[in-house]
VOMI-367317 format. One line per 3 residues: number of its first residue (from 1); their letters; for each residue x, y, z of N, C-alpha, C. Coordinates in nm, 2 decimals, m for minus. Example, Ala and Ser with C-alpha at 12.3 -4.5 7.8 and 13.67 -1.06 7.14 Angstrom:
1 = as = 1.32:m0.57:0.78:1.23:m0.45:0.78:1.32:m0.33:0.78 ~ 1.28:m0.22:0.71:1.37:m0.11:0.71:1.29:0.00:0.79
END
This chain:
1 = mdq = 9.45:5.55:m1.36:9.56:5.65:m1.36:9.53:5.76:m1.27 ~ 9.63:5.83:m1.21:9.62:5.94:m1.12:9.63:6.07:m1.20 ~ 9.52:6.14:m1.22:9.51:6.26:m1.30:9.58:6.37:m1.23
4 = trd = 9.61:6.36:m1.10:9.68:6.47:m1.03:9.83:6.45:m1.01 ~ 9.88:6.34:m1.05:10.01:6.30:m1.02:10.12:6.39:m1.09 ~ 10.22:6.42:m1.02:10.34:6.49:m1.07:10.45:6.39:m1.09
7 = fdf = 10.48:6.36:m1.21:10.58:6.25:m1.24:10.73:6.30:m1.21 ~ 10.81:6.20:m1.18:10.95:6.22:m1.17:11.03:6.14:m1.27 ~ 11.03:6.18:m1.39:11.09:6.10:m1.50:11.24:6.08:m1.49
10 = qng = 11.31:6.18:m1.44:11.45:6.16:m1.43:11.49:6.05:m1.34 ~ 11.42:6.03:m1.23:11.45:5.92:m1.13:11.38:5.79:m1.16 ~ 11.29:5.79:m1.27:11.23:5.67:m1.32:11.08:5.66:m1.30
13 = eil = 11.01:5.63:m1.40:10.87:5.61:m1.40:10.83:5.49:m1.49 ~ 10.73:5.43:m1.46:10.66:5.32:m1.54:10.53:5.38:m1.59 ~ 10.52:5.39:m1.72:10.40:5.45:m1.78:10.32:5.35:m1.86
16 = lid = 10.19:5.34:m1.83:10.10:5.25:m1.90:10.03:5.34:m2.01 ~ 10.04:5.30:m2.13:9.98:5.37:m2.24:9.88:5.28:m2.32 ~ 9.77:5.34:m2.36:9.67:5.27:m2.45:9.70:5.32:m2.59
19 = kpr = 9.78:5.24:m2.67:9.81:5.28:m2.80:9.69:5.27:m2.89 ~ 9.66:5.38:m2.96:9.55:5.38:m3.06:9.59:5.30:m3.19 ~ 9.49:5.25:m3.25:9.51:5.19:m3.38:9.55:5.29:m3.48
22 = gws = 9.65:5.25:m3.56:9.70:5.34:m3.66:9.84:5.41:m3.62 ~ 9.87:5.41:m3.49:9.99:5.46:m3.44:10.10:5.35:m3.44 ~ 10.22:5.38:m3.47:10.33:5.28:m3.44:10.37:5.30:m3.29
25 = sfd = 10.44:5.20:m3.24:10.50:5.21:m3.11:10.59:5.33:m3.09 ~ 10.67:5.36:m3.20:10.76:5.47:m3.20:10.68:5.60:m3.19 ~ 10.56:5.61:m3.26:10.48:5.73:m3.25:10.44:5.76:m3.10
28 = vvr = 10.41:5.66:m3.02:10.38:5.68:m2.88:10.50:5.73:m2.81 ~ 10.62:5.68:m2.83:10.74:5.73:m2.76:10.77:5.87:m2.80 ~ 10.75:5.90:m2.93:10.78:6.03:m2.98:10.69:6.13:m2.93
31 = klk = 10.56:6.09:m2.91:10.46:6.18:m2.85:10.49:6.23:m2.71 ~ 10.56:6.14:m2.63:10.58:6.17:m2.49:10.73:6.22:m2.47 ~ 10.82:6.19:m2.56:10.96:6.21:m2.53:11.00:6.35:m2.50
34 = kgv = 10.94:6.45:m2.56:10.98:6.59:m2.54:10.94:6.63:m2.40 ~ 10.81:6.60:m2.36:10.77:6.63:m2.23:10.84:6.56:m2.11 ~ 10.87:6.44:m2.14:10.94:6.36:m2.04:11.08:6.41:m2.01
37 = nak = 11.15:6.45:m2.12:11.29:6.51:m2.10:11.38:6.42:m2.02 ~ 11.38:6.29:m2.05:11.46:6.19:m1.99:11.47:6.07:m2.08 ~ 11.56:5.98:m2.05:11.57:5.86:m2.13:11.44:5.79:m2.12
40 = igh = 11.39:5.74:m2.24:11.26:5.67:m2.24:11.27:5.56:m2.34 ~ 11.20:5.45:m2.31:11.19:5.33:m2.40:11.06:5.25:m2.37 ~ 11.03:5.16:m2.46:10.91:5.09:m2.45:10.94:4.94:m2.44
43 = agt = 10.85:4.86:m2.38:10.87:4.72:m2.36:10.78:4.64:m2.44 ~ 10.81:4.62:m2.57:10.73:4.54:m2.66:10.66:4.62:m2.76 ~ 10.69:4.59:m2.89:10.62:4.66:m3.00:10.48:4.61:m3.02
46 = ldp = 10.39:4.70:m3.06:10.26:4.66:m3.11:10.25:4.71:m3.25 ~ 10.20:4.62:m3.34:10.19:4.66:m3.48:10.10:4.79:m3.49 ~ 10.12:4.87:m3.60:10.03:4.99:m3.61:9.88:4.95:m3.62
49 = las = 9.85:4.84:m3.68:9.71:4.80:m3.69:9.65:4.75:m3.56 ~ 9.73:4.73:m3.46:9.69:4.68:m3.33:9.67:4.80:m3.23 ~ 9.59:4.78:m3.13:9.57:4.88:m3.03:9.60:4.81:m2.89
52 = glm = 9.60:4.90:m2.78:9.61:4.84:m2.65:9.73:4.88:m2.57 ~ 9.76:4.80:m2.47:9.86:4.83:m2.37:10.00:4.83:m2.41 ~ 10.07:4.94:m2.38:10.22:4.95:m2.39:10.27:4.99:m2.26
55 = ila = 10.39:4.94:m2.22:10.46:4.99:m2.11:10.58:5.07:m2.15 ~ 10.59:5.19:m2.10:10.70:5.28:m2.13:10.78:5.30:m1.99 ~ 10.91:5.31:m2.00:10.99:5.33:m1.88:11.08:5.45:m1.91
58 = tgp = 11.11:5.52:m1.80:11.19:5.64:m1.81:11.31:5.63:m1.71 ~ 11.41:5.71:m1.74:11.53:5.72:m1.65:11.59:5.58:m1.62 ~ 11.63:5.56:m1.50:11.69:5.43:m1.46:11.60:5.31:m1.48
61 = ftk = 11.46:5.34:m1.48:11.37:5.23:m1.50:11.37:5.16:m1.63 ~ 11.44:5.23:m1.73:11.46:5.16:m1.86:11.54:5.03:m1.85 ~ 11.61:5.02:m1.74:11.68:4.89:m1.72:11.59:4.77:m1.69
64 = ris = 11.46:4.80:m1.66:11.36:4.70:m1.64:11.29:4.66:m1.76 ~ 11.32:4.71:m1.87:11.24:4.69:m2.00:11.24:4.54:m2.03 ~ 11.35:4.47:m2.02:11.36:4.33:m2.05:11.27:4.25:m1.96
67 = efq = 11.26:4.29:m1.83:11.17:4.23:m1.73:11.03:4.23:m1.78 ~ 10.99:4.35:m1.83:10.85:4.36:m1.87:10.82:4.28:m2.00 ~ 10.93:4.28:m2.09:10.91:4.21:m2.22:10.89:4.06:m2.19
70 = dmt = 10.95:4.01:m2.08:10.94:3.86:m2.05:10.81:3.82:m1.99 ~ 10.72:3.92:m1.96:10.60:3.89:m1.89:10.50:3.83:m2.00 ~ 10.40:3.75:m1.95:10.30:3.70:m2.03:10.21:3.81:m2.08
73 = key = 10.15:3.79:m2.19:10.06:3.90:m2.25:9.92:3.84:m2.27 ~ 9.82:3.93:m2.26:9.68:3.89:m2.30:9.63:3.98:m2.41 ~ 9.57:3.91:m2.51:9.51:3.98:m2.62:9.37:3.94:m2.64
76 = tgt = 9.29:4.04:m2.70:9.16:4.01:m2.75:9.15:4.06:m2.90 ~ 9.06:4.00:m2.97:9.06:4.04:m3.11:8.97:3.95:m3.19 ~ 8.98:3.96:m3.33:8.90:3.88:m3.42:8.99:3.82:m3.53
79 = fyl = 8.96:3.70:m3.57:9.01:3.64:m3.69:8.90:3.65:m3.80 ~ 8.95:3.67:m3.92:8.86:3.66:m4.03:8.88:3.53:m4.11 ~ 8.78:3.45:m4.11:8.79:3.32:m4.18:8.75:3.32:m4.32
82 = gat = 8.82:3.24:m4.40:8.78:3.23:m4.54:8.87:3.30:m4.64 ~ 8.99:3.35:m4.59:9.08:3.41:m4.68:9.22:3.42:m4.60 ~ 9.32:3.45:m4.68:9.45:3.47:m4.62:9.51:3.60:m4.67
85 = tas = 9.61:3.66:m4.60:9.68:3.77:m4.66:9.83:3.75:m4.64 ~ 9.91:3.81:m4.72:10.06:3.79:m4.71:10.12:3.84:m4.58 ~ 10.05:3.94:m4.52:10.10:3.99:m4.39:10.04:3.93:m4.27
88 = fdr = 9.94:3.84:m4.30:9.86:3.77:m4.19:9.77:3.86:m4.12 ~ 9.75:3.98:m4.16:9.66:4.08:m4.11:9.60:4.16:m4.22 ~ 9.54:4.28:m4.18:9.47:4.36:m4.28:9.57:4.46:m4.36
91 = ete = 9.70:4.45:m4.33:9.79:4.54:m4.40:9.79:4.51:m4.55 ~ 9.77:4.38:m4.59:9.77:4.35:m4.73:9.64:4.29:m4.77 ~ 9.62:4.29:m4.90:9.48:4.25:m4.95:9.45:4.10:m4.93
94 = pen = 9.33:4.07:m4.90:9.29:3.93:m4.89:9.30:3.85:m5.02 ~ 9.34:3.72:m5.01:9.36:3.64:m5.13:9.32:3.49:m5.08 ~ 9.32:3.40:m5.18:9.28:3.26:m5.15:9.15:3.25:m5.08
97 = lld = 9.05:3.32:m5.14:8.91:3.32:m5.08:8.85:3.18:m5.09 ~ 8.80:3.13:m4.98:8.74:3.00:m4.97:8.60:3.00:m4.90 ~ 8.52:2.90:m4.94:8.39:2.89:m4.88:8.40:2.84:m4.73
100 = isg = 8.32:2.91:m4.64:8.33:2.87:m4.50:8.19:2.82:m4.45 ~ 8.11:2.78:m4.55:7.97:2.74:m4.51:7.97:2.61:m4.43 ~ 8.08:2.53:m4.45:8.09:2.40:m4.37:8.15:2.41:m4.23
103 = iie = 8.19:2.53:m4.20:8.25:2.55:m4.07:8.14:2.56:m3.96 ~ 8.16:2.48:m3.85:8.07:2.48:m3.74:8.13:2.53:m3.61 ~ 8.05:2.57:m3.51:8.10:2.62:m3.39:8.20:2.52:m3.32
106 = kgi = 8.16:2.40:m3.31:8.24:2.30:m3.24:8.38:2.29:m3.31 ~ 8.38:2.29:m3.44:8.51:2.28:m3.51:8.60:2.40:m3.47 ~ 8.55:2.52:m3.46:8.62:2.64:m3.42:8.68:2.62:m3.28
109 = ida = 8.59:2.58:m3.19:8.63:2.57:m3.05:8.74:2.46:m3.03 ~ 8.72:2.35:m3.10:8.82:2.24:m3.09:8.95:2.28:m3.15 ~ 8.95:2.36:m3.26:9.07:2.41:m3.32:9.15:2.49:m3.22
112 = akt = 9.08:2.58:m3.15:9.15:2.67:m3.05:9.22:2.58:m2.95 ~ 9.16:2.47:m2.91:9.22:2.39:m2.80:9.35:2.33:m2.84 ~ 9.37:2.30:m2.97:9.49:2.24:m3.01:9.61:2.33:m3.00
115 = fvg = 9.59:2.46:m2.99:9.70:2.56:m2.98:9.75:2.58:m2.84 ~ 9.68:2.53:m2.74:9.71:2.56:m2.60:9.83:2.47:m2.56 ~ 9.93:2.53:m2.50:10.05:2.46:m2.46:10.17:2.51:m2.53
118 = kil = 10.28:2.43:m2.53:10.40:2.47:m2.60:10.38:2.43:m2.75 ~ 10.40:2.53:m2.84:10.39:2.51:m2.98:10.51:2.57:m3.06 ~ 10.52:2.52:m3.18:10.62:2.59:m3.27:10.54:2.68:m3.36
121 = qvp = 10.60:2.80:m3.37:10.53:2.90:m3.46:10.63:2.97:m3.55 ~ 10.59:2.99:m3.67:10.68:3.06:m3.77:10.63:3.21:m3.77 ~ 10.72:3.30:m3.73:10.69:3.45:m3.74:10.64:3.49:m3.88
124 = paf = 10.56:3.59:m3.89:10.52:3.64:m4.02:10.64:3.71:m4.08 ~ 10.64:3.71:m4.22:10.75:3.78:m4.29:10.74:3.93:m4.27 ~ 10.61:3.98:m4.25:10.59:4.12:m4.23:10.60:4.14:m4.07
127 = sal = 10.72:4.13:m4.02:10.75:4.15:m3.88:10.87:4.24:m3.87 ~ 10.90:4.28:m3.74:11.02:4.36:m3.72:11.14:4.28:m3.69 ~ 11.14:4.15:m3.70:11.26:4.07:m3.68:11.37:4.11:m3.78
130 = kid = 11.49:4.10:m3.73:11.60:4.14:m3.82:11.65:4.02:m3.90 ~ 11.67:4.03:m4.03:11.73:3.93:m4.11:11.85:3.99:m4.18 ~ 11.97:3.94:m4.15:12.09:3.99:m4.21:12.10:4.15:m4.19
133 = gkr = 12.06:4.19:m4.08:12.07:4.34:m4.05:11.95:4.42:m4.10 ~ 11.86:4.36:m4.16:11.74:4.44:m4.21:11.61:4.38:m4.15 ~ 11.52:4.47:m4.13:11.39:4.43:m4.08:11.32:4.34:m4.18
136 = syq = 11.26:4.24:m4.13:11.19:4.14:m4.22:11.08:4.21:m4.30 ~ 11.01:4.30:m4.24:10.90:4.36:m4.32:10.95:4.45:m4.43 ~ 11.07:4.51:m4.42:11.12:4.59:m4.52:11.15:4.50:m4.65
139 = lar = 11.20:4.38:m4.62:11.23:4.29:m4.73:11.10:4.24:m4.79 ~ 11.00:4.21:m4.70:10.87:4.15:m4.75:10.80:4.25:m4.84 ~ 10.80:4.38:m4.80:10.73:4.48:m4.88:10.80:4.50:m5.02
142 = kgq = 10.92:4.46:m5.03:10.99:4.47:m5.16:10.97:4.34:m5.24 ~ 10.89:4.25:m5.19:10.87:4.12:m5.25:10.98:4.02:m5.23 ~ 11.06:4.05:m5.13:11.18:3.96:m5.10:11.16:3.89:m4.96
145 = ape = 11.04:3.84:m4.94:11.01:3.78:m4.81:11.11:3.67:m4.77 ~ 11.18:3.69:m4.66:11.28:3.60:m4.62:11.22:3.47:m4.56 ~ 11.30:3.36:m4.55:11.25:3.24:m4.49:11.26:3.26:m4.34
148 = mka = 11.15:3.24:m4.27:11.14:3.26:m4.13:11.14:3.12:m4.06 ~ 11.22:3.11:m3.95:11.24:2.99:m3.88:11.14:2.97:m3.76 ~ 11.09:2.85:m3.74:10.99:2.83:m3.64:11.06:2.85:m3.50
151 = rel = 10.98:2.90:m3.40:11.03:2.92:m3.27:10.93:2.86:m3.17 ~ 10.98:2.81:m3.06:10.89:2.75:m2.96:10.84:2.86:m2.87 ~ 10.71:2.86:m2.84:10.65:2.95:m2.75:10.54:2.88:m2.67
154 = evl = 10.47:2.95:m2.59:10.36:2.88:m2.51:10.23:2.97:m2.51 ~ 10.12:2.90:m2.55:9.99:2.96:m2.54:9.93:2.91:m2.41 ~ 9.90:2.99:m2.31:9.85:2.95:m2.19:9.70:2.93:m2.19
157 = efe = 9.63:3.03:m2.26:9.48:3.02:m2.27:9.45:3.07:m2.41 ~ 9.35:3.00:m2.47:9.30:3.04:m2.60:9.15:3.02:m2.60 ~ 9.07:3.13:m2.58:8.93:3.12:m2.56:8.86:3.18:m2.68
160 = itr = 8.76:3.11:m2.73:8.67:3.17:m2.83:8.56:3.23:m2.76 ~ 8.54:3.36:m2.77:8.45:3.44:m2.69:8.32:3.46:m2.77 ~ 8.32:3.46:m2.90:8.20:3.48:m2.98:8.23:3.44:m3.13
163 = iel = 8.13:3.40:m3.20:8.14:3.36:m3.34:8.03:3.43:m3.42 ~ 8.08:3.51:m3.51:7.99:3.58:m3.60:8.05:3.57:m3.74 ~ 8.05:3.45:m3.80:8.12:3.43:m3.92:8.09:3.53:m4.03
166 = plv = 8.20:3.58:m4.10:8.33:3.52:m4.10:8.42:3.56:m3.98 ~ 8.37:3.63:m3.89:8.46:3.68:m3.77:8.45:3.58:m3.66 ~ 8.57:3.55:m3.60:8.57:3.47:m3.48:8.64:3.56:m3.37
169 = yfr = 8.57:3.58:m3.26:8.63:3.66:m3.15:8.70:3.57:m3.05 ~ 8.82:3.62:m3.00:8.90:3.54:m2.92:8.96:3.62:m2.80 ~ 9.02:3.54:m2.71:9.10:3.60:m2.60:9.22:3.50:m2.59
172 = vvc = 9.34:3.55:m2.59:9.46:3.47:m2.58:9.55:3.52:m2.48 ~ 9.61:3.43:m2.39:9.71:3.46:m2.30:9.84:3.38:m2.34 ~ 9.95:3.44:m2.36:10.06:3.37:m2.42:10.20:3.43:m2.37
175 = skg = 10.30:3.35:m2.41:10.44:3.39:m2.37:10.49:3.50:m2.46 ~ 10.60:3.56:m2.42:10.66:3.66:m2.50:10.70:3.60:m2.64 ~ 10.71:3.68:m2.74:10.75:3.63:m2.87:10.64:3.57:m2.95
178 = tyi = 10.51:3.57:m2.90:10.40:3.51:m2.97:10.35:3.61:m3.07 ~ 10.33:3.57:m3.20:10.27:3.66:m3.30:10.12:3.61:m3.32 ~ 10.03:3.70:m3.28:9.89:3.66:m3.29:9.85:3.65:m3.44
181 = rsl = 9.92:3.73:m3.52:9.90:3.71:m3.67:9.93:3.57:m3.72 ~ 10.04:3.52:m3.67:10.07:3.38:m3.71:9.98:3.28:m3.65 ~ 9.93:3.31:m3.53:9.83:3.22:m3.47:9.70:3.22:m3.56
184 = ahd = 9.66:3.34:m3.61:9.54:3.35:m3.69:9.56:3.27:m3.82 ~ 9.68:3.28:m3.88:9.71:3.21:m4.00:9.71:3.06:m3.98 ~ 9.77:3.01:m3.87:9.78:2.87:m3.84:9.64:2.82:m3.81
187 = fgk = 9.56:2.90:m3.74:9.42:2.86:m3.71:9.34:2.84:m3.83 ~ 9.35:2.93:m3.93:9.28:2.91:m4.05:9.32:2.79:m4.13 ~ 9.45:2.77:m4.13:9.51:2.65:m4.20:9.45:2.52:m4.14
190 = llg = 9.45:2.52:m4.01:9.39:2.40:m3.94:9.25:2.37:m3.98 ~ 9.17:2.48:m3.99:9.03:2.47:m4.03:9.01:2.44:m4.18 ~ 9.12:2.46:m4.26:9.11:2.43:m4.40:9.05:2.54:m4.48
193 = vga = 9.03:2.66:m4.42:8.96:2.77:m4.50:9.05:2.90:m4.50 ~ 9.16:2.90:m4.43:9.24:3.02:m4.42:9.18:3.12:m4.33 ~ 9.27:3.20:m4.27:9.23:3.31:m4.18:9.34:3.41:m4.17
196 = ylh = 9.29:3.54:m4.14:9.39:3.64:m4.11:9.34:3.72:m3.99 ~ 9.43:3.79:m3.93:9.40:3.87:m3.81:9.33:4.00:m3.85 ~ 9.21:4.02:m3.80:9.12:4.13:m3.84:9.14:4.25:m3.74
199 = dlc = 9.14:4.22:m3.61:9.15:4.32:m3.51:9.23:4.26:m3.39 ~ 9.31:4.35:m3.33:9.38:4.30:m3.21:9.40:4.41:m3.11 ~ 9.38:4.37:m2.98:9.41:4.47:m2.87:9.48:4.39:m2.76
202 = rtk = 9.59:4.45:m2.71:9.66:4.39:m2.60:9.60:4.45:m2.47 ~ 9.55:4.36:m2.39:9.48:4.40:m2.27:9.56:4.38:m2.14 ~ 9.66:4.30:m2.14:9.74:4.28:m2.02:9.88:4.25:m2.05
205 = igd = 9.97:4.30:m1.97:10.11:4.26:m1.97:10.15:4.22:m1.82 ~ 10.17:4.09:m1.80:10.18:4.05:m1.66:10.06:4.09:m1.58 ~ 10.08:4.17:m1.47:9.97:4.22:m1.39:9.92:4.36:m1.43
208 = fkl = 9.99:4.42:m1.53:9.95:4.55:m1.57:9.83:4.54:m1.67 ~ 9.73:4.63:m1.65:9.60:4.62:m1.72:9.58:4.74:m1.80 ~ 9.51:4.71:m1.92:9.48:4.82:m2.01:9.39:4.93:m1.95
211 = eda = 9.30:4.89:m1.86:9.21:4.99:m1.80:9.28:5.09:m1.71 ~ 9.40:5.06:m1.67:9.48:5.15:m1.59:9.57:5.24:m1.68 ~ 9.56:5.23:m1.81:9.65:5.30:m1.90:9.60:5.44:m1.93
214 = wqa = 9.70:5.53:m1.97:9.67:5.66:m2.02:9.65:5.66:m2.17 ~ 9.57:5.75:m2.22:9.57:5.78:m2.36:9.70:5.87:m2.38 ~ 9.77:5.84:m2.49:9.90:5.91:m2.51:9.88:6.07:m2.52
217 = del = 9.77:6.11:m2.59:9.75:6.25:m2.60:9.72:6.31:m2.46 ~ 9.64:6.24:m2.38:9.60:6.29:m2.25:9.72:6.30:m2.15 ~ 9.81:6.20:m2.16:9.93:6.20:m2.08:10.02:6.32:m2.12
220 = akh = 10.04:6.34:m2.25:10.12:6.45:m2.30:10.07:6.58:m2.25 ~ 9.94:6.60:m2.25:9.89:6.73:m2.20:9.91:6.74:m2.05 ~ 9.89:6.62:m1.98:9.90:6.62:m1.83:10.05:6.66:m1.79
223 = iin = 10.14:6.61:m1.86:10.28:6.63:m1.83:10.31:6.78:m1.85 ~ 10.27:6.84:m1.96:10.29:6.98:m1.99:10.23:7.07:m1.88 ~ 10.12:7.03:m1.82:10.05:7.11:m1.72:10.10:7.09:m1.58
226 = tpk = 10.19:6.99:m1.56:10.24:6.97:m1.42:10.33:7.08:m1.37 ~ 10.33:7.11:m1.24:10.42:7.22:m1.19:10.57:7.20:m1.23 ~ 10.62:7.08:m1.22:10.76:7.06:m1.25:10.79:7.10:m1.40
229 = hke = 10.70:7.06:m1.49:10.73:7.09:m1.63:10.72:7.24:m1.65 ~ 10.63:7.31:m1.59:10.62:7.45:m1.60:10.74:7.52:m1.55 ~ 10.79:7.47:m1.43:10.91:7.53:m1.38:11.03:7.51:m1.47
232 = ada = 11.04:7.39:m1.53:11.15:7.37:m1.62:11.14:7.46:m1.74 ~ 11.02:7.48:m1.80:11.01:7.57:m1.91:11.04:7.71:m1.87 ~ 11.01:7.75:m1.75:11.04:7.89:m1.70:11.19:7.91:m1.68
235 = dis = 11.26:7.80:m1.64:11.41:7.81:m1.62:11.47:7.82:m1.76 ~ 11.42:7.75:m1.86:11.48:7.76:m1.99:11.46:7.89:m2.05 ~ 11.34:7.95:m2.03:11.31:8.08:m2.09:11.39:8.19:m2.01
END
């Protein structure tokens, strides 16, 4: 990122942000919205427990959001083998604990290969998908988990990068609409021991890379200290 750049949010900017773990995607937008002082939106939600690359667009560039959402995504992270959770990640408590002593490296690598290509995937009940006008996770947290329908998507690459049981480290490149939490759940089911998503980081969206992204706090400070922002504050006062 260019630490000296003076942004022109009104005429449109594309902002790359490294979302920290624990923040919602809305938290990122809210952090920058006041300083941007223009229409702003983001291209693809990341769960609060996930970290990594988000694309924000301002002004007329918000019309390009669907273009960014359609791009392939790359993720890295870890699966935890030997248990499942209702949310398919660490949001809910582990259950269905199983022995993983019979799991071998070849079995893990072979399992990953079966998910490459076009597959059918059922989204997690704890997701932002709307069911009869309500977010699915709102129903799930009330114990009213809706029935989720399988959708076709494509996993272009699924690489096991390290194995330190019960953790399995991975890198996945996939089409839009892919839930890595569901991939973790299905991966554990295939191995017969259960699994849930332990950590997740989005590293690429199309050709946009995480290493080129701003920290939200740093960008917010940078915006406040730019000449245009100071002039705008002076005009208001």
